[in-house]
C-alpha positions in Angstrom: 35.8 7.7 24.8 38.1 10.3 26.3 41.8 9.7 25.3 41.0 7.1 22.7 42.6 8.0 19.3 42.3 6.7 15.7 39.8 4.0 16.6 36.1 3.6 17.4 34.9 0.8 19.6 32.1 -1.5 18.5 28.9 -2.0 20.4 29.9 -5.4 21.8 33.3 -4.0 22.9 31.5 -1.2 24.8 29.1 -3.8 26.4 32.0 -6.1 27.5 33.8 -3.0 28.9 30.9 -2.2 31.2 31.1 -5.7 32.7 34.9 -5.4 33.1 34.6 -2.1 34.9 32.3 -3.6 37.5 33.9 -7.0 38.0 36.9 -9.2 37.4 36.1 -10.6 34.0 37.1 -13.4 31.7 36.6 -12.2 28.1 36.2 -14.9 25.5 36.3 -13.5 22.0 37.5 -15.1 18.8 40.8 -14.0 17.3 40.7 -10.6 15.6 37.6 -9.3 17.2 39.3 -6.7 19.4 40.2 -8.0 22.8 43.1 -5.7 23.1 40.9 -2.6 22.5 38.7 -3.7 25.4 41.8 -4.0 27.6 42.9 -0.5 26.4 39.6 1.1 27.2 39.5 -0.6 30.6 43.1 0.7 31.3 41.9 4.3 30.6 38.9 3.9 32.9 41.0 2.4 35.8 43.7 5.0 35.5 41.1 7.8 35.5 39.7 6.3 38.7 43.1 5.7 40.3 45.4 8.4 38.8 48.5 7.5 40.8 48.4 3.7 40.1 49.7 1.4 37.3 48.4 -1.1 34.8 50.3 -4.4 34.1 49.6 -6.1 30.8 50.9 -9.7 30.6 51.3 -11.9 27.4 53.1 -15.2 27.1 55.7 -14.3 24.4 57.8 -11.2 23.8 56.5 -10.6 20.2 53.0 -10.6 21.6 54.0 -8.2 24.4 55.5 -5.8 21.9 52.4 -6.0 19.8 50.2 -4.9 22.7 52.6 -2.1 23.6 52.5 -0.8 20.0 48.7 -1.0 19.9 48.5 1.1 23.1 51.0 3.6 21.8 49.1 3.9 18.5 45.7 4.6 20.2 46.7 6.7 23.2 48.0 10.3 23.3 51.8 10.5 23.8 51.4 12.2 27.2 48.7 9.8 28.5 51.3 7.9 30.5 54.7 6.3 30.6 54.6 2.9 28.8 57.5 0.4 29.3 58.4 -3.0 28.0 59.8 -5.5 30.5 62.1 -8.2 29.2 64.6 -10.6 30.7 67.3 -8.7 28.8 66.8 -5.7 31.1 68.8 -6.1 34.3 66.7 -6.7 37.4 67.9 -3.5 39.2 66.9 -1.4 36.1 63.5 -3.1 36.0 63.1 -2.1 39.7 63.8 1.6 38.7 61.6 1.5 35.7 58.7 0.0 37.7 58.7 3.2 39.9 58.2 5.6 37.0 56.1 3.6 34.5 52.4 3.9 34.3 51.6 0.9 32.0 54.0 -2.1 32.0 54.0 -4.7 29.3 55.7 -8.0 30.2 55.9 -11.7 29.9 54.6 -13.5 33.1 58.0 -15.1 33.7 59.7 -11.7 34.1 57.2 -10.3 36.6 56.9 -13.6 38.5 60.7 -13.7 39.0 60.8 -10.1 40.1 58.0 -10.7 42.7 59.8 -13.8 44.0 63.0 -11.7 44.4 61.0 -8.9 46.1 62.1 -6.3 43.5 58.8 -4.5 43.8 55.2 -4.9 45.0 51.9 -5.0 43.1 50.3 -2.7 45.7 49.8 0.2 43.4 48.6 -1.8 40.4 44.9 -1.0 39.7 44.5 -3.3 36.7 46.1 -6.7 35.8 45.5 -7.9 32.2 46.4 -11.5 31.3 46.3 -12.3 27.6 45.9 -15.9 26.4 44.3 -16.5 29.8 43.7 -20.2 29.0 47.3 -20.7 30.1 46.3 -19.7 33.7 46.2 -23.2 35.0 48.2 -25.2 37.5 51.5 -23.5 38.6 52.0 -21.4 35.5 53.5 -17.9 36.3 50.1 -16.3 35.4 48.6 -18.1 38.4 51.3 -17.0 40.8 51.1 -13.4 39.7 47.3 -13.3 40.1 47.5 -14.7 43.6 50.2 -12.2 44.6 48.2 -9.4 43.0 45.0 -10.2 45.0 47.2 -10.3 48.2 49.0 -7.0 47.5 46.9 -4.6 45.5 44.9 -1.9 47.1 42.5 -1.5 44.2 42.6 -4.9 42.3 40.9 -5.5 39.0 41.7 -8.5 36.8 40.7 -9.1 33.2 41.6 -12.4 31.4 41.6 -12.4 27.6 41.3 -15.6 25.4 39.9 -16.8 22.1 39.0 -20.1 23.8 39.6 -21.3 27.4 39.3 -25.0 26.3 36.3 -27.4 26.5 36.7 -28.9 29.9 34.4 -27.3 32.5 36.9 -28.2 35.3 39.7 -26.4 33.5 37.6 -23.3 32.7 36.5 -23.3 36.4 40.2 -23.5 37.4 41.1 -20.5 35.2 38.2 -18.5 36.7 39.3 -19.5 40.3 42.9 -18.6 39.6 42.0 -15.2 38.3 39.3 -14.6 40.9 36.8 -14.1 38.0 33.4 -12.8 38.9 31.8 -12.6 35.4 32.4 -14.2 32.0 31.8 -12.3 28.7 31.5 -14.8 25.8 31.0 -13.8 22.2 31.2 -16.0 19.1 30.9 -15.1 15.4 27.2 -15.9 15.6 26.5 -13.6 18.6 23.8 -11.0 17.8 25.9 -8.0 18.6 29.0 -9.4 16.8 27.9 -10.9 13.5 27.0 -7.6 11.8 30.6 -6.5 12.1 32.0 -9.6 10.4 32.3 -10.7 6.8 30.9 -13.9 5.3 33.0 -17.0 6.1 32.7 -19.8 3.5 33.5 -23.3 4.9 34.6 -26.2 2.8 35.5 -29.7 4.0 37.4 -31.7 1.5 37.5 -35.5 1.9 40.4 -37.3 0.2 41.0 -41.0 -0.2 44.4 -42.7 0.2 45.7 -44.4 -2.9 45.6 -48.3 -3.1 49.4 -48.4 -2.6 49.1 -46.3 0.6 46.3 -48.6 1.7 48.6 -51.6 1.3 51.3 -49.9 3.4 48.7 -49.0 6.1 47.4 -52.6 6.2 50.9 -54.0 6.7 51.7 -51.5 9.5 48.3 -52.2 11.2 49.1 -55.9 11.2 52.4 -55.2 12.8 50.8 -52.8 15.3 48.3 -55.4 16.4 51.1 -57.9 16.9 52.7 -55.5 19.5 49.3 -54.7 21.2 48.7 -58.5 21.5 52.0 -58.9 23.2 51.1 -56.2 25.7 47.8 -57.8 26.4 49.4 -61.3 26.8 51.8 -59.8 29.3 48.8 -58.7 31.3 50.0 -55.1 31.2 47.5 -53.4 28.8 43.7 -53.7 28.6 42.5 -50.4 27.1 41.8 -49.1 23.6 45.1 -49.2 21.6 45.3 -45.5 20.8 48.5 -43.4 20.7 47.3 -41.4 23.7 46.6 -44.5 25.8 49.9 -46.1 24.8 51.8 -43.0 25.8 50.1 -43.1 29.2 51.0 -46.8 29.5 54.6 -46.0 28.6 54.8 -43.4 31.4 53.4 -45.9 33.9 55.9 -48.6 32.9 58.8 -46.2 33.1 57.7 -45.0 36.5 57.6 -48.7 37.7 61.1 -49.3 36.2 62.5 -46.2 38.0 61.1 -47.6 41.2 63.1 -50.8 40.7 60.6 -53.0 39.0 63.0 -54.4 36.3 61.6 -57.9 35.9 61.8 -59.7 32.5 58.0 -59.1 31.8 58.1 -55.4 32.5 61.2 -54.7 30.5 59.9 -56.5 27.4 56.5 -54.8 27.8 58.4 -51.5 27.9 60.0 -52.3 24.6 56.8 -53.5 23.0 55.0 -50.3 24.1 57.7 -48.1 22.7 57.6 -49.8 19.3 53.8 -49.7 19.1 54.0 -45.9 19.7 56.5 -45.6 16.9 54.2 -47.5 14.5 51.3 -45.3 15.5 53.4 -42.2 14.7 54.4 -43.7 11.4 50.7 -44.4 10.6 49.8 -40.8 11.5 52.5 -39.5 9.0 51.3 -41.9 6.3 47.5 -41.2 6.8 47.5 -37.5 7.4 50.9 -35.9 6.4 53.2 -36.8 3.5 54.7 -40.0 2.1 58.1 -38.1 2.2 57.9 -37.6 6.0 56.7 -41.2 6.5 59.6 -42.6 4.4 62.1 -40.4 6.2 60.8 -41.6 9.6 61.1 -45.3 8.7 64.6 -44.6 7.3 65.7 -43.0 10.6 64.4 -46.1 12.5 66.3 -48.4 10.1 69.5 -46.4 10.6 69.1 -46.7 14.4 68.7 -50.4 14.0 71.8 -50.7 11.8 73.8 -48.8 14.5 72.3 -51.2 17.1 71.2 -48.2 19.2 68.2 -50.1 20.7 67.1 -53.7 20.8 63.5 -52.9 20.4 64.2 -50.9 17.2 66.4 -53.7 15.9 63.5 -56.1 16.4 61.0 -53.7 14.7 63.2 -53.1 11.7 63.6 -56.8 11.1 59.9 -57.3 10.7 58.8 -58.0 7.1 55.9 -55.5 7.4 58.4 -52.8 8.3 60.6 -53.5 5.4 57.7 -53.8 3.0 56.4 -50.4 4.1 59.8 -48.7 3.7 60.4 -50.2 0.2 56.9 -49.4 -1.0 57.1 -45.8 0.1 60.5 -45.4 -1.6 58.9 -46.7 -4.8 56.0 -44.2 -4.6 58.4 -41.3 -4.1 60.6 -42.5 -6.9 57.6 -42.5 -9.2 56.6 -39.0 -8.1 53.5 -40.1 -6.1 52.7 -38.2 -2.9 49.9 -37.9 -0.4 46.7 -36.7 -2.1 46.7 -33.7 0.3 49.9 -32.4 -1.3 48.4 -32.3 -4.8 45.1 -30.8 -3.4 47.0 -28.0 -1.7 48.7 -27.1 -4.9 45.4 -27.2 -6.8 43.7 -25.0 -4.1 46.4 -22.4 -4.0 46.4 -22.2 -7.8 42.7 -21.6 -7.9 42.8 -19.0 -5.1 45.5 -17.1 -7.0 43.4 -17.1 -10.2 40.4 -15.8 -8.2 42.3 -13.1 -6.4 45.8 -12.1 -7.6 46.4 -10.1 -4.4 45.0 -12.6 -2.0 46.8 -14.0 1.0 46.7 -17.6 2.3 47.7 -19.3 5.5 48.2 -23.0 5.5 48.3 -24.6 8.9 50.2 -27.9 9.4 50.9 -29.9 12.5 54.5 -30.8 11.7 57.4 -28.6 10.5 58.4 -31.3 8.0 55.0 -30.9 6.3 55.0 -27.1 6.4 58.5 -27.2 4.8 57.4 -29.6 2.1 54.2 -27.7 1.3 56.3 -24.5 0.9 58.7 -26.3 -1.6 55.8 -27.6 -3.6 54.1 -24.2 -3.8 57.2 -22.6 -5.1 56.5 -24.5 -8.4 53.4 -22.4 -9.0 54.0 -19.1 -10.9 53.2 -16.0 -8.8 53.2 -17.9 -5.5 55.8 -16.8 -2.9 55.5 -19.0 0.2 57.4 -18.9 3.5 57.6 -21.3 6.3 56.6 -19.8 9.7 57.6 -21.9 12.7 58.5 -21.5 16.4 61.9 -20.8 18.0 62.9 -24.2 19.4 65.1 -26.7 17.6 63.2 -29.9 16.6 64.3 -33.2 15.2 62.7 -33.8 11.8 61.6 -37.1 10.3 65.0 -37.8 8.7 66.8 -37.4 12.0 68.2 -34.0 11.3 67.6 -30.8 13.3 65.2 -28.2 12.0 66.4 -25.0 13.5 63.6 -22.7 14.7 63.1 -19.1 13.8 64.3 -16.4 16.2 62.0 -13.5 17.0 63.7 -11.2 14.5 63.2 -13.8 11.7 59.6 -14.3 12.7 59.0 -10.6 12.6 60.6 -10.3 9.2 58.4 -13.1 7.8 55.2 -11.4 9.1 56.4 -8.0 7.6 57.0 -9.8 4.2 53.5 -11.3 4.5 51.9 -7.9 5.4 53.6 -6.1 2.5 52.7 -8.8 -0.1 56.3 -9.8 -0.7 55.1 -13.2 0.5 51.5 -14.4 -0.2 51.3 -17.8 1.4 52.4 -18.6 4.9 53.0 -22.3 5.7 52.6 -22.2 9.5 52.7 -24.6 12.4 51.0 -23.8 15.8 53.1 -20.6 16.2 50.7 -19.0 13.7 47.6 -19.8 15.8 48.1 -17.8 19.0 48.0 -14.1 19.3 50.7 -12.8 16.9 49.7 -9.9 14.7 49.4 -11.7 11.4 47.4 -9.7 8.9 44.0 -10.9 7.9 44.0 -13.4 5.1 41.5 -14.4 2.3 41.9 -18.1 2.9 42.8 -20.4 5.8 43.6 -24.0 4.9 44.0 -26.7 7.6 46.3 -29.4 6.2 44.7 -31.6 8.9 42.0 -31.1 11.5 43.2 -30.5 15.1 41.4 -32.2 18.0 41.6 -29.0 20.1 38.8 -26.4 20.3 41.4 -23.7 21.3 43.6 -24.3 18.3 40.7 -24.7 15.8 39.1 -21.4 16.9 42.5 -19.6 16.8 43.3 -20.9 13.3 39.9 -20.1 11.9 40.0 -16.5 13.4 42.7 -15.5 10.8 40.1 -14.8 8.2 36.6 -13.3 7.5 36.9 -10.3 9.8 37.2 -7.2 7.6 36.7 -9.0 4.2 35.1 -12.2 3.0 37.0 -15.3 3.8 37.3 -19.0 3.2 38.1 -21.8 5.6 39.1 -25.1 4.0 39.9 -28.3 6.0 41.5 -31.3 4.3 40.5 -34.7 5.7 41.8 -38.1 4.7 38.9 -40.5 4.7 38.8 -43.4 7.3 41.7 -42.0 9.2 42.2 -40.1 12.5 41.6 -36.9 10.5 37.9 -37.7 10.6 37.9 -38.3 14.3 39.9 -35.2 15.0 37.5 -33.0 13.0 34.4 -34.2 14.9 36.2 -34.1 18.3 37.1 -30.4 17.7 33.5 -29.6 16.8 32.2 -31.4 19.8 34.7 -29.7 22.1 33.8 -26.3 20.8 30.1 -26.9 21.6 31.1 -28.3 25.0 33.1 -25.2 25.6 30.2 -22.9 24.9 27.9 -25.0 27.2 30.5 -25.0 30.0 31.2 -21.3 29.8 27.4 -20.5 29.8 27.0 -22.8 32.9 29.9 -21.1 34.7 28.6 -17.6 33.7 25.2 -18.5 35.2 26.8 -19.8 38.4 28.8 -16.6 38.8 25.7 -14.5 38.3 23.8 -16.4 40.9 26.7 -16.2 43.3 26.8 -12.4 42.9 23.0 -12.1 43.4 23.2 -14.2 46.6 26.1 -12.1 47.9 24.1 -8.9 47.2 21.0 -10.3 49.1 23.2 -11.2 52.1 24.6 -7.6 52.1 21.1 -6.1 52.1 20.0 -8.4 55.0 
């Protein structure tokens, strides 16, 4: 392709590009298969067709925006066009000036949305709007606002949405398509005929682990306590559903709404307390079953401290229960004797083996909680030749012992990725920040410390390996726990997503055909 430098597009990228030239397109392509190159090629085509107009490339975070800007600079001639980064740190008036001279603008949606609301500039001369991580384009997110304004203002509109997964719900995928005025969907998976020849073999291993008899005893005690609170909610005629954490959180919101509206009778207030404590027990069970005994023990210790400080009557009542005190004492004994969750030992064993198989190999371990990522990193430091780092988001979060885990700023995140790329670090212990978009180098092995019940997150995690070299995907599952349910839920949602996208794709094609026939008539 004219102007394209240092890179050759693949057949499927060329095929998807053709669709994007003709119509507003949602491109669904697994992580690492070159969505940004498709966006770059489309930018060239649109700017050739409309030489005096601009391209706007939106991504949800500044590091991701910078990554796309660097990709464009690397693969376009220096004189192709003026490329500019928009951030909130640039004063609005300066952004207004830059807007006039720039040819391709890279920005977060918040920045452009705010400027449009303040009438700093118009999207009239934008010939292409690219929205990365398009699964975020739902409800009143800034992406949706910008797309609406773009279609109202642009003289020559063209929209492309990029995502590894738009989710599994047909209604939400349809909403994304409506918000972006999508006319066609281009879906590819690792198994697609025009994609699979470009990819390397991905070995998949599901490892089932059993909790120890001591952990089972703790679980039994907490389950009895949980049922006591659920029974109380049922007896108060306030809860009739399945006692899952999700349903209890919904109930809590409903109760709090009633209280805010003035319903503060004795039954409602006691039900509110019982609901809050049942959610706490569910969280404790999740930590015990799927995370670490250390984080479980810390969490119960924090609850006990709150009870001793008399911060909350419900927590005082919870901490006085024999089952609570038994669980806390038993977990302390296990830690004192050096006994941890079987997943912790398995992670050490797996990393050791991978190191023996490939001394230069890189590994990403995904964990749901910062506590867990932190602990895994500490345990891996005990293995000779392993240099792990924890990779987490920017926000401050309360950890299980009540302290604050400070997030990593963008500079720190960038440094960690650079260390990982150079080999200074060979294991990344990441939370969800490592799933979406960021330019993390390809790895030999991806380990899920626990399954996630989200098709989007599972696809993004798995996409970190087996692109340019053979890779392994290992998922740890604790037997007879929510881990098993989450694993199968994720698989079901991924299948559901493909069916929903295929259905919507067919519907859009029929709509286009009907519109063409009407035009001919």
